[in-house]
C-alpha positions in Angstrom: 7.2 14.7 23.3 5.3 17.9 22.8 1.6 17.6 22.3 0.4 21.2 22.6 -2.0 23.0 20.4 -0.8 26.4 19.1 -3.1 29.0 17.5 -1.7 31.5 15.1 -3.2 34.3 12.9 -0.3 35.7 11.0 2.5 34.4 8.8 5.1 35.5 11.3 3.4 33.6 14.1 3.1 30.5 11.9 6.8 30.6 11.0 7.7 31.0 14.6 5.5 28.1 15.6 7.1 25.9 12.9 10.6 26.8 14.0 9.9 25.9 17.6 8.0 22.7 16.9 9.8 19.4 17.6 7.1 16.9 17.0 3.5 16.2 18.1 2.3 19.8 17.9 -0.9 20.9 16.2 -0.8 24.5 14.8 -4.2 25.9 14.2 -4.5 28.7 11.6 -7.1 31.4 11.8 -8.9 32.2 8.6 -6.9 34.1 6.0 -4.1 33.9 3.5 -0.6 32.9 4.8 1.1 33.5 1.4 4.1 31.3 0.5 5.1 28.5 2.8 8.6 27.0 2.6 9.6 24.0 4.7 13.1 23.0 3.8 15.1 20.5 5.8 12.4 20.5 8.4 12.7 17.1 10.1 10.3 16.6 13.0 10.6 13.6 15.4 6.8 12.9 15.0 3.9 14.4 13.2 3.3 18.2 13.2 -0.1 19.1 12.0 -0.9 22.4 10.2 -4.7 22.8 10.4 -7.4 25.4 9.8 -8.9 26.5 13.1 -12.3 26.6 11.4 -13.0 24.1 8.6 -15.7 26.3 7.2 -13.2 29.2 6.8 -10.0 27.5 5.6 -6.7 29.2 6.0 -4.9 29.3 2.6 -1.4 29.3 1.0 -0.7 30.7 -2.4 2.4 28.5 -2.7 3.8 25.7 -0.6 7.2 23.9 -1.0 8.0 21.0 1.3 11.6 19.9 0.6 13.8 17.4 2.5 11.2 17.4 5.3 9.4 14.7 7.3 6.4 14.2 9.5 4.1 17.0 8.4 0.3 16.9 8.0 -1.8 19.5 6.3 -5.4 19.3 7.5 -8.3 21.4 6.0 -6.0 23.8 4.2 -6.8 25.7 1.0 -3.9 25.6 -1.5 -5.0 28.5 -3.7 -3.3 29.1 -7.1 -4.0 32.4 -9.0 -3.0 32.5 -12.7 -0.5 35.2 -13.6 0.3 36.3 -17.1 3.3 34.4 -18.4 2.7 31.4 -16.2 3.4 28.1 -18.0 0.7 25.5 -18.2 2.9 23.2 -16.1 3.6 25.8 -13.3 3.8 23.9 -10.0 3.3 26.0 -6.9 2.6 23.2 -4.5 5.4 20.6 -4.3 6.7 17.8 -2.0 10.3 16.8 -2.9 12.7 14.4 -1.3 10.5 14.2 1.8 8.8 11.5 3.9 5.7 11.0 5.9 3.7 13.9 4.5 -0.1 13.9 4.6 -2.8 16.1 3.0 -6.3 15.5 4.3 -9.7 17.2 3.9 -8.1 20.0 2.0 -8.7 21.8 -1.3 -6.3 22.4 -4.2 -8.0 25.3 -5.9 -6.6 26.0 -9.4 -7.4 28.8 -11.8 -8.3 29.4 -15.4 -5.9 31.1 -17.8 -6.9 34.4 -19.3 -5.4 36.9 -21.8 -3.3 34.3 -23.6 -5.1 34.8 -26.9 -5.2 31.0 -27.3 -7.7 28.2 -26.7 -6.2 27.8 -23.2 -8.1 30.9 -22.0 -10.9 29.8 -19.7 -9.3 26.4 -19.0 -7.3 25.1 -16.1 -3.6 26.0 -15.7 -0.7 24.7 -13.7 -0.3 21.5 -11.6 -2.2 21.0 -8.4 0.2 18.9 -6.3 3.6 17.5 -7.4 5.3 14.8 -5.5 8.8 13.8 -6.4 11.6 11.7 -4.9 9.5 11.1 -1.7 8.2 8.3 0.4 5.1 7.8 2.5 2.9 10.6 1.2 -0.9 10.5 1.7 -3.5 12.6 -0.1 -6.9 11.9 1.5 -10.4 13.3 1.0 -9.1 16.3 -0.8 -10.6 18.2 -3.7 -8.6 19.2 -6.9 -10.3 21.4 -9.5 -9.5 23.9 -12.3 -6.0 22.6 -13.1 -4.0 21.6 -16.2 -3.0 18.4 -14.2 -4.3 17.7 -10.8 -2.1 15.3 -8.9 1.2 13.6 -9.8 4.0 11.5 -8.3 7.3 10.6 -9.8 10.4 8.7 -8.5 8.6 8.0 -5.3 7.3 5.1 -3.3 4.6 4.3 -0.7 2.0 6.7 -2.0 -1.7 6.7 -1.2 -4.4 8.8 -2.9 -7.7 8.0 -1.3 -11.2 9.5 -1.3 -10.3 12.5 -3.5 -12.6 14.5 -5.7 -10.8 15.5 -8.9 -12.7 17.4 -11.5 -12.6 20.3 -14.1 -9.2 19.2 -15.3 -7.7 20.1 -18.7 -5.2 17.2 -19.0 -4.4 14.4 -16.4 -6.2 13.7 -13.2 -3.6 11.4 -11.5 -0.3 10.8 -13.2 2.4 8.4 -12.0 6.0 7.9 -13.2 8.7 5.7 -11.8 6.9 4.8 -8.6 6.5 1.8 -6.3 3.8 0.8 -3.9 0.9 3.1 -4.8 -2.7 2.9 -3.7 -5.3 4.8 -5.6 -8.7 4.1 -4.0 -12.2 5.5 -3.7 -11.6 8.6 -5.8 -14.2 10.4 -7.9 -12.5 11.6 -11.1 -14.9 13.4 -13.5 -15.8 16.2 -15.9 -12.6 17.0 -17.7 -12.4 19.6 -20.4 -9.5 20.3 -22.8 -8.3 23.3 -24.7 -9.1 23.0 -28.4 -6.0 22.5 -30.5 -3.7 22.4 -27.5 -2.7 18.7 -28.1 -3.6 17.9 -24.5 -3.6 14.2 -23.8 -6.4 13.7 -21.3 -6.1 10.7 -18.9 -8.1 10.3 -15.7 -5.3 8.0 -14.4 -2.0 7.6 -16.2 1.1 5.5 -15.5 4.0 7.0 -17.5 7.3 5.8 -18.7 8.7 9.2 -19.6 12.3 8.0 -19.6 11.4 4.4 -20.4 11.6 3.3 -16.8 8.5 1.5 -15.5 6.7 1.4 -12.1 5.6 -1.4 -9.9 3.1 -2.5 -7.2 0.2 -0.2 -8.0 -3.4 -0.8 -6.9 -6.2 1.2 -8.5 -9.4 0.2 -6.8 -13.0 1.4 -6.0 -12.7 4.5 -8.1 -15.5 6.2 -10.1 -14.2 7.7 -13.4 -17.0 9.5 -15.1 -16.8 11.7 -18.2 -20.0 13.4 -16.9 -20.7 16.6 -18.8 -17.1 17.0 -19.8 -15.0 15.9 -22.8 -14.1 12.3 -23.6 -11.1 11.2 -21.7 -8.8 8.2 -21.6 -9.6 6.2 -18.4 -6.7 4.2 -16.9 -3.8 4.3 -19.3 -0.3 2.9 -19.3 1.3 3.2 -22.7 4.7 2.1 -24.0 6.1 5.6 -24.1 9.9 5.2 -24.5 10.0 1.6 -23.2 12.1 -1.1 -24.7 10.6 -4.6 -24.6 14.1 -6.2 -24.0 14.9 -3.9 -21.0 13.3 -5.3 -17.8 13.6 -2.0 -16.1 11.2 -0.5 -18.7 8.3 -2.9 -17.7 5.5 -2.2 -15.3 5.2 -4.9 -12.6 2.3 -6.0 -10.4 -0.6 -3.7 -11.4 -4.0 -4.4 -10.0 -7.1 -2.6 -11.3 -10.1 -3.7 -9.3 -13.8 -2.8 -8.7 -13.7 0.6 -10.6 -16.6 2.1 -12.5 -15.8 3.9 -15.8 -18.2 5.9 -17.9 -16.6 7.3 -21.0 -16.5 7.8 -24.8 -12.9 7.0 -25.6 -11.5 3.6 -26.8 -8.8 3.5 -24.1 -11.1 2.7 -21.2 -8.7 0.5 -19.3 -5.6 0.2 -21.5 -2.2 -1.1 -20.3 0.9 -2.2 -22.2 4.1 -4.1 -21.4 3.1 -5.2 -17.9 4.2 -8.3 -16.0 1.7 -9.3 -13.3 -1.5 -7.6 -14.3 -4.9 -8.1 -12.6 -8.0 -6.5 -14.0 -10.8 -7.6 -11.8 -14.5 -6.8 -11.4 -14.5 -3.4 -13.2 -17.5 -1.9 -15.0 -16.6 -0.1 -18.3 -19.6 1.6 -20.0 -19.9 3.7 -23.1 -21.8 6.9 -22.8 -22.5 9.6 -25.4 -20.3 12.6 -25.6 -22.6 15.6 -26.3 -19.6 17.6 -27.5 -18.1 15.0 -29.8 -19.3 14.7 -33.4 -19.1 11.6 -35.5 -20.6 9.2 -33.0 -19.6 7.6 -29.8 -16.2 6.0 -29.2 -16.6 2.8 -27.3 -14.3 2.3 -24.3 -12.6 -1.1 -24.1 -10.3 -3.1 -21.9 -7.1 -3.2 -23.9 -3.9 -5.1 -22.9 -0.9 -5.4 -25.1 -0.5 -9.1 -26.1 3.2 -9.1 -25.0 2.1 -8.6 -21.4 2.9 -11.4 -19.0 1.0 -13.1 -16.2 -2.4 -11.5 -16.9 -5.7 -12.1 -15.2 -8.9 -10.5 -16.5 -11.8 -11.7 -14.4 -15.4 -10.7 -13.7 -15.4 -7.4 -15.7 -18.2 -5.7 -17.6 -17.0 -4.1 -20.8 -18.0 -3.8 -24.5 -14.9 -5.9 -25.5 -11.5 -7.1 -24.3 -8.5 -6.8 -26.6 -5.2 -8.6 -26.4 -6.0 -12.2 -25.6 -4.4 -14.6 -28.0 -4.6 -17.7 -25.9 -1.3 -16.9 -24.1 -0.5 -19.6 -21.6 0.0 -17.2 -18.7 -3.3 -15.3 -19.3 -6.5 -16.1 -17.5 -9.9 -14.6 -18.7 -12.9 -15.7 -16.6 -16.5 -14.6 -16.1 -16.3 -11.4 -18.1 -19.6 -10.0 -19.3 -19.1 -8.5 -22.8 -22.0 -6.1 -23.3 -22.3 -3.9 -26.4 -23.9 -0.5 -26.0 -26.8 -1.6 -28.1 -27.7 -4.2 -25.4 -27.6 -1.8 -22.5 -31.4 -1.5 -22.2 -31.6 -5.2 -21.3 -28.7 -5.1 -18.9 -28.8 -1.8 -17.0 -31.3 0.3 -15.0 -30.6 4.0 -15.7 -30.5 5.8 -12.4 -28.8 8.8 -14.0 -27.3 9.6 -17.4 -24.6 12.1 -18.3 -26.4 14.3 -20.8 -29.4 14.6 -18.4 -27.7 15.5 -15.1 -23.9 15.5 -15.6 -23.1 12.1 -14.2 -23.9 8.5 -14.8 -25.3 5.7 -12.7 -26.2 2.4 -14.5 -27.5 -0.2 -12.1 -27.7 -3.9 -13.0 -31.0 -5.6 -13.9 -31.6 -8.8 -11.8 -31.3 -11.9 -14.0 -29.3 -10.2 -16.7 -26.0 -11.5 -18.0 -24.0 -9.2 -15.7 -26.1 -10.3 -12.7 -25.8 -14.0 -13.5 -22.0 -13.8 -13.8 -21.7 -11.6 -10.7 -19.5 -9.4 -12.9 -18.6 -5.8 -12.6 -18.0 -3.3 -9.8 -19.9 -3.7 -6.6 -20.1 0.1 -6.3 -23.1 0.0 -8.6 -25.1 -2.0 -6.0 -25.9 1.1 -4.0 -27.2 3.3 -6.8 -28.6 5.8 -6.6 -26.3 7.9 -4.5 -24.6 11.2 -4.6 -21.0 10.8 -5.8 -19.8 14.0 -4.2 -21.0 12.7 -0.8 -19.7 9.2 -1.4 -16.1 10.4 -2.2 -15.6 12.4 1.0 -16.9 9.7 3.3 -16.0 6.4 1.7 -12.5 6.1 3.2 -11.0 6.7 6.6 -7.2 6.7 6.9 -5.5 7.1 10.2 -2.0 8.5 9.9 0.8 7.2 12.0 4.5 6.8 11.9 4.8 6.5 8.1 5.2 2.8 7.7 4.0 1.3 4.5 0.5 -0.1 4.4 -0.3 -0.1 0.7 1.1 -3.6 0.6 2.7 -5.1 -2.5 0.6 -3.1 -4.9 -0.8 -6.3 -6.4 -3.9 -7.7 -4.9 -2.2 -8.5 -1.6 -2.5 -5.4 0.5 -1.7 -7.1 3.7 0.7 -4.3 4.5 4.1 -5.8 3.9 6.5 -4.2 1.5 7.7 -6.6 -1.2 10.9 -4.8 -1.3 10.8 -3.9 -4.9 13.8 -1.9 -5.9 13.6 1.4 -7.7 15.4 0.9 -11.0 14.3 4.1 -12.4 17.7 5.6 -12.4 17.7 9.3 -13.4 14.7 11.3 -14.2 14.3 11.6 -17.9 13.1 15.2 -17.6 9.4 14.6 -17.8 7.4 17.7 -16.8 4.8 15.4 -15.3 5.6 14.7 -11.7 2.8 12.5 -10.9 1.1 11.7 -7.7 2.4 11.1 -4.3 2.6 8.2 -2.0 -0.1 7.9 0.4 0.9 4.4 1.2 1.1 5.8 4.6 1.2 4.5 8.0 -0.4 1.3 9.3 -2.2 2.4 12.4 -5.2 0.1 12.3 -3.2 -3.0 13.2 -3.3 -2.5 17.0 -2.5 -5.8 18.7 -5.7 -6.5 20.7 -4.0 -8.8 23.1 -1.6 -11.3 21.6 -0.6 -12.3 25.1 -4.2 -13.3 25.8 -4.1 -17.0 24.9 -7.5 -18.1 26.3 -8.6 -21.5 24.9 -11.6 -21.8 22.7 -12.8 -24.2 20.0 -11.4 -22.9 16.7 -14.2 -24.7 14.8 -12.6 -25.9 11.6 -14.8 -28.1 9.6 -15.8 -30.1 12.6 -19.5 -29.7 13.0 -19.9 -32.1 15.9 -19.6 -29.3 18.4 -16.8 -30.9 20.3 -15.0 -28.4 22.4 -11.2 -28.3 22.0 -10.6 -27.5 25.6 -12.9 -24.7 26.7 -14.5 -26.9 29.3 -11.4 -26.5 31.5 -12.7 -24.4 34.3 -10.0 -25.0 36.9 -8.4 -22.3 39.1 -10.3 -19.1 39.4 -13.1 -20.0 37.0 -16.3 -18.4 37.9 -18.1 -21.6 37.1 -19.3 -20.9 33.6 -18.1 -23.0 30.7 -17.1 -21.9 27.3 -19.7 -22.9 24.7 -18.1 -24.4 21.5 -18.3 -22.6 18.2 -20.3 -24.9 15.9 -19.9 -24.3 12.1 -22.9 -25.8 10.3 -24.2 -23.0 8.1 -21.5 -23.6 5.5 -18.8 -26.3 5.6 -16.6 -26.7 2.5 -16.8 -30.2 1.1 -13.2 -30.5 0.0 -13.6 -34.2 -0.9 -16.4 -33.3 -3.3 -14.3 -30.8 -5.2 -14.4 -30.2 -8.1 -17.9 -30.8 -9.3 -20.1 -30.3 -6.3 -21.1 -26.7 -7.3 -20.0 -25.5 -3.9 -16.8 -23.9 -5.1 -14.5 -23.6 -8.1 -10.9 -24.6 -8.3 -8.9 -22.0 -10.3 -5.6 -22.3 -12.2 -4.0 -25.6 -11.0 -5.4 -25.8 -7.4 -6.2 -29.5 -6.8 -7.6 -31.8 -4.2 -5.1 -34.2 -2.7 -5.3 -36.9 -0.1 -3.2 -36.5 3.0 -2.8 -38.5 6.1 -5.5 -36.5 7.9 -7.9 -36.4 4.9 -8.5 -34.5 1.7 -7.0 -31.0 1.3 -6.7 -28.3 -1.3 -3.2 -28.0 -2.7 -2.0 -24.6 -3.8 1.3 -24.7 -5.5 1.1 -22.0 -8.3 0.9 -18.3 -8.3 -2.7 -18.0 -9.4 -4.1 -20.9 -7.5 -7.3 -20.2 -5.5 -10.7 -21.5 -4.6 -13.7 -19.3 -5.5 -16.7 -19.7 -3.4 -18.8 -16.9 -4.9 -20.9 -14.4 -3.1 -22.6 -16.7 -0.6 -25.7 -14.6 -0.5 -26.9 -16.2 2.8 -24.3 -14.3 4.7 -24.5 -10.9 3.0 -26.8 -9.3 5.5 -25.4 -11.0 8.5 -24.2 -8.5 11.2 -22.4 -11.4 12.9 -20.1 -13.6 11.0 -17.4 -16.1 11.7 -15.1 -18.3 9.6 -12.5 -20.9 10.3 -9.7 -22.2 8.2 -7.2 -24.9 8.6 -4.0 -24.6 6.7 -0.4 -25.8 6.3 2.4 -23.7 4.8 4.5 -25.4 2.1 7.6 -23.5 3.3 8.4 -21.5 6.4 9.3 -18.5 4.3 7.3 -15.9 6.3 5.8 -14.5 3.1 2.7 -12.3 3.3 -0.2 -14.3 1.8 -4.0 -13.7 1.8 -5.5 -16.9 3.1 -9.3 -16.0 3.2 -10.8 -12.9 1.4 -14.3 -11.6 1.2 -13.3 -8.3 -0.5 -13.8 -5.2 1.4 -15.6 -6.9 4.3 -13.7 -9.6 6.1 -10.5 -11.4 5.4 -7.3 -13.0 6.8 -3.7 -12.4 5.8 -0.7 -14.4 6.9 2.2 -12.0 7.7 5.6 -13.4 8.8 5.1 -15.3 12.1 1.7 -13.8 12.7 -1.4 -12.6 10.9 -3.7 -9.7 10.1 -7.5 -9.9 10.5 -9.3 -7.6 8.1 -12.8 -6.3 8.9 -14.4 -3.2 7.3 -14.8 -0.5 9.9 -15.3 3.3 10.3 -12.1 3.9 12.2 -9.3 2.6 10.0 -8.6 1.2 6.6 -9.9 -2.3 5.8 -6.7 -3.4 4.1 -4.5 -2.4 7.0 -6.0 -5.0 9.2 -5.6 -5.8 12.9 -2.1 -7.3 13.4 -1.0 -10.0 15.8 2.7 -10.9 15.7 4.8 -13.6 17.2 2.3 -16.4 17.0 4.8 -19.1 16.0 3.0 -19.8 12.7 6.0 -19.4 10.4 6.5 -23.2 10.1 5.1 -26.1 8.2 2.8 -27.3 10.9 -1.0 -27.4 10.4 -2.7 -24.4 12.1 -6.4 -23.5 12.6 -7.5 -19.9 12.6 -11.0 -18.7 13.5 -12.2 -15.1 13.0 -15.4 -14.0 14.8 -16.9 -10.5 14.5 -20.2 -8.7 15.5 -20.8 -5.2 14.1 -23.7 -4.6 16.6 -21.6 -5.1 19.7 -18.4 -4.0 17.8 -16.3 -7.0 18.9 -13.7 -8.9 16.9 -11.9 -12.1 18.2 -9.3 -14.3 16.5 -8.3 -17.7 17.7 -5.2 -19.6 16.6 -5.1 -23.3 17.4 -7.7 -22.9 20.1 -6.1 -19.9 21.8 -7.6 -16.4 21.8 -5.0 -14.1 20.4 -7.0 -11.0 19.5 -10.0 -9.4 21.3 -10.7 -6.0 19.7 -13.6 -4.0 21.3 -12.6 -0.4 20.5 -13.5 -0.3 16.8 -16.7 0.7 15.0 -17.1 -2.3 12.7 -19.3 -1.8 9.7 -19.0 -4.7 7.3 -22.7 -4.7 6.4 -24.6 -1.5 7.5 -25.0 0.9 4.7 -23.0 -1.4 2.4 -25.2 -4.4 2.7 -25.1 -6.6 -0.4 -21.7 -5.3 -1.6 -19.8 -8.5 -0.7 -17.6 -9.4 -3.7 -17.3 -13.1 -3.2 -15.4 -15.4 -0.9 -12.0 -16.7 -1.9 -9.5 -19.1 -0.3 -6.0 -18.3 -1.6 -5.7 -15.4 -4.0 -5.5 -14.8 -7.7 -1.9 -13.8 -7.8 -0.5 -14.4 -4.3 -1.5 -17.9 -3.2 -1.4 -19.7 0.1 1.3 -22.0 -1.3 0.5 -25.0 0.8 -2.6 -26.9 1.9 -6.0 -25.9 3.1 -7.7 -28.9 4.9 -10.8 -27.2 6.3 -12.9 -24.1 5.8 -16.3 -23.1 7.2 -18.5 -20.1 7.8 -21.3 -19.4 10.2 -23.4 -16.5 11.4 -24.6 -18.0 14.7 -21.5 -16.9 16.6 -20.3 -17.3 20.1 -17.4 -15.2 21.4 -14.9 -16.5 23.9 -16.0 -15.2 27.3 -13.3 -12.8 28.6 -15.1 -11.9 31.8 -13.2 -11.9 35.1 -11.4 -15.1 35.8 -12.4 -17.0 32.7 -9.6 -16.0 30.4 -6.9 -16.8 33.0 -8.2 -20.3 33.3 -7.5 -20.9 29.6 -4.0 -19.6 29.6 -1.5 -22.2 28.4 
C-alpha cells in the first residue's frame, strides 16, 4: 500500500496526484486557490488525505463535489464560497453525495454575504456550507462554518459525526438533519445567528426535519454550547412534526438522546421534540437571556415534548419549565431544576452575559437548587473559559477504516450499530440536505493484549484482600508476588438497597436473593442504579472499579454496564467488552476493545478496570485474568476537567444490563498487575 507524501502547487499537479493515488497517500497543497474540485467515482483502497502544506496559509477550493467516492480526508482546507449575482440562497457548492468514509478536519467553510439583491438578504449569509446526501461514514471535525444561509446538513445518510465545530454568523440553520441514522453531534459551539428581516427564515441551531414525513433514528446531541450571543433569537434543538403522520411508524423519530448541552436563548423552543419513540433529555442547561434586538420582552426557552411521544426520560435538567408531561406511564421525569429567570440571581454566578460581551457563561452557586440536585450540564463547571478555544480542542477523533463508532444513537455509544433500517424511501424534495455522518471509524479500540491472560484478583466486593490466584509464582517467576487489589473505599451495599442512601434504584430495578447472595435485578429497558457523583473520587488520578454481573440471556447485545459519563466506563459488546477512559488520543466513547473473551453466556463474570493518568496505564481483568494492558495512550480523565464527573451509574437509562449485578466497588488506591519479565507468563492459564 502506498504511503508516500506528494507536494503539489497547481491544479494540474493536484489532479494528476489524485488520478495516480491508490490509497494511503497524503497530498500536500501549497498555498493558493485550486478552483473547482470534482471527485466522481473515485474509490480508494484506503484513506487519501488532501491537506494544506502550511496550516497558516490554507489552500482553498471555490467548489468541491465528492460523488460516489470513498476514503478521502480533507485536512486544513479552506472551502471558500463567493456570492455571485443570481445565486439562490440555497446554492450548494460543497457536496458529498453517495459516498463513504469521507472526513473534513481542521478546515474552514467560508461563506459570503449577498449584495445587490435589493432585499433584506443583502449583508446576510448566502448558500449552504456543506451538504451531505445519500452517504455513510462522514466526519466533520474541528471545522469552522460562518457566513452561510445554512451551515451543515445531512440527509438520507447514516453514520455521521459532527464534532468540535465552530458554527456562527448563520442566517437560518446551523445543523440540519433529514432521514438519517446513527448521528453524533458533539462538542460544537453554535452561536450568533442573524436573519434577514422579512425573509421568513426559520432559524434553528440544530434541526431534525421530516421534509417528506419520514423520520430519523439513533441520534446523539451531546456536550454542545448553543448561545444566541449577540445575534438574533433562534430555536435551539428542534424536531417538529413537519409532514409526519402519527399512524405511520416510518414517520416517527426513534432513539434520540440530548445530553449535557448548554443553551442560552430567547425563543420558546429551547429543546423541542415531537412524535419521538425513545427520547432521553439528560443533564442539559437551558437559560433565558435577553435579546437586545427583540422588542416586546424576552421569550423564555423551554423543554417541550409532544405528549404523544413514547418512552421518554427527562432527567437532571435545568430549565424554566418542562412541557408535555401528563403522567404518561412510559415517561420518567427526575431531578429536574425548574428555574424561572426571575430566580437566576440566587442560582447562577454570571461569568459573562450576552449583551456585555457577546456570549454567556452562567456558573452554578454552591448550595443552590441546581447544585443540590446535581442538575444541568457539567460544561458549566469550568467557567470561565474561552468558547472559541474550547471548541477546537475539546474533541480528538482518529479516523480509520470507516467503521461505525457512533453507536446506537441512544445513550449507548459502545460502538455497535443497532442495525436500524432506513425507511426513508424517496427524498421528498427538501432543499435542506442536512449534515453528514461523522460516525466514523473506531480506531481507539486497539486490543491491548487479549492473549495476555495473567491472573490477578478482580476485586469484586470482597474487601478481605484474599488473592484469587496471583500468589502462583511457579515456573519462571522472578520471585515477586502479585499484591491483591483491595476495594475498601466504596463497596456497594446491595443488601441495604433501597433505603441506605448509598444509591438509588431507578424504574423497576430491584434487589433479589440468589444462591450466592443479594443481587440487583435489571429486567426492564430503563432499569439502572444511580450512585451519584461520588465526590471522593473526582480528583483521583488513579481509579479502579470492579463489577460482578450475570447476563439474563446470551444474546451478545451491546450494553453499558458501568458508566461515569465522559470519564470511565465499561460496555459489554458481543463476546467481549470495551473499556472507556477519557484520553487525549482518541474518543472516549470508542473505548478500548477486547474481543473473544467468552462472556456471551449466562455465567457470572467479574470485571475490574484499573487506570492511572499519571503513568498512563490501563488494565482490565476478567475473571482474574489480565486481558488488556494499554500503555500507549495519554489518559486524561481528571486533569483540566477535574470535577466534571457526571455521576456513576450501573446499568443505563435506556439500555440496561438485562441481568444481575451481584457486586460493585470503587477504589483509588490501585495496584496494577505486574507485567515485568517472567511474571505474566507465570499467570497464563
